[in-house]
N, C-alpha and C positions, 0 to 999 in steps of 0.2 A: 563439383562439390564445394570448392572454396568459395565460388560465387554465391551459392545457396547459403553458406554460413555467413557471409558478409551481409547478404540481404536480410537474413533472420536477425542478425545483430542490429542492423539499422532499424528494423521494425520494432524490436524490443526497446531500443533507445528512444525511438519516437514515442512509443506508448508511455515509457517512463517519464519523459519530459512533459507530455500532455497531462498525464494524471497528476504529476507533481504541481503543475501550474494551476490546475483546477482545484486541487486541495489547498494550495497556497491562498487562493482567492477566498475559498470557503472559510478556511481557518482565520484569515484576516478579518472577515466579516463577523465571525463568532467572537473574536477577541475585541473588536470595536464595540460590539453590541453588549457584551457582558463582562468584559474585563478578564484579567488573568485567571481568576478562580473558575469562571465559567469555561474558559478555554481549556484548562487542564481537565476539568470534569468531562467535557465533550470529547476531547482527544482520547481519554481513557475509555469512554463508552464506545467510541468508534473503533478503537483498536480491539477491544474485547469482542465486539460484534463481528468485525471483519475476520478475526482469527477463528472464531466459532463457525462462521459461514464457510471459511476455507476448509476446515476439517469435516464439516458435514456435507460438503459439495459432492454430488454424484458424478460429475463429468469425468473423473479419472478412474471410475470403477471399470474393471475389465483390463486395466494395465496390471503389470506385476506389482506386488506389494511394495517392493523396494522403490520403484519409480513413484508410486502414489505417495508414499511417506516422504520421499525426498522433495517432490514438487510442493507438497503442502507445507513442509517445514520451511523451505526456501520462501514460499509466498508469505507465510506468517512472519518470518524474519524481515522480509521486505516491508510489510505493513508497519511493523513496529519501528523499523529504522526510519521509514519515510515520515511517519506521524510524529516521531520524537525529534525530527531534525528541524522543525519549525520554531523559530524564536522571533519575538517582536519586541520592539522598544516600548517602554511604558508611556512614552510621550504621545 
């Protein structure tokens, strides 16, 4: 069981790093294309759409309500934390 837990943690970490790097590149391009105001607008739009998508997703249906709410809440918090963690120099 401990090996399964370590493997699951490694997979989760790998996904997190991959998604973070993809978002970093996309957000950098949005910043360079439109400046800080456009970046803030796009990040807010992406965050709202992602959270809405998480809460309307059907994949967790059939699990108990507590698990469904917990996973969706954690996923929404992850989206918000990830998207608001990006900062770029104005230069």
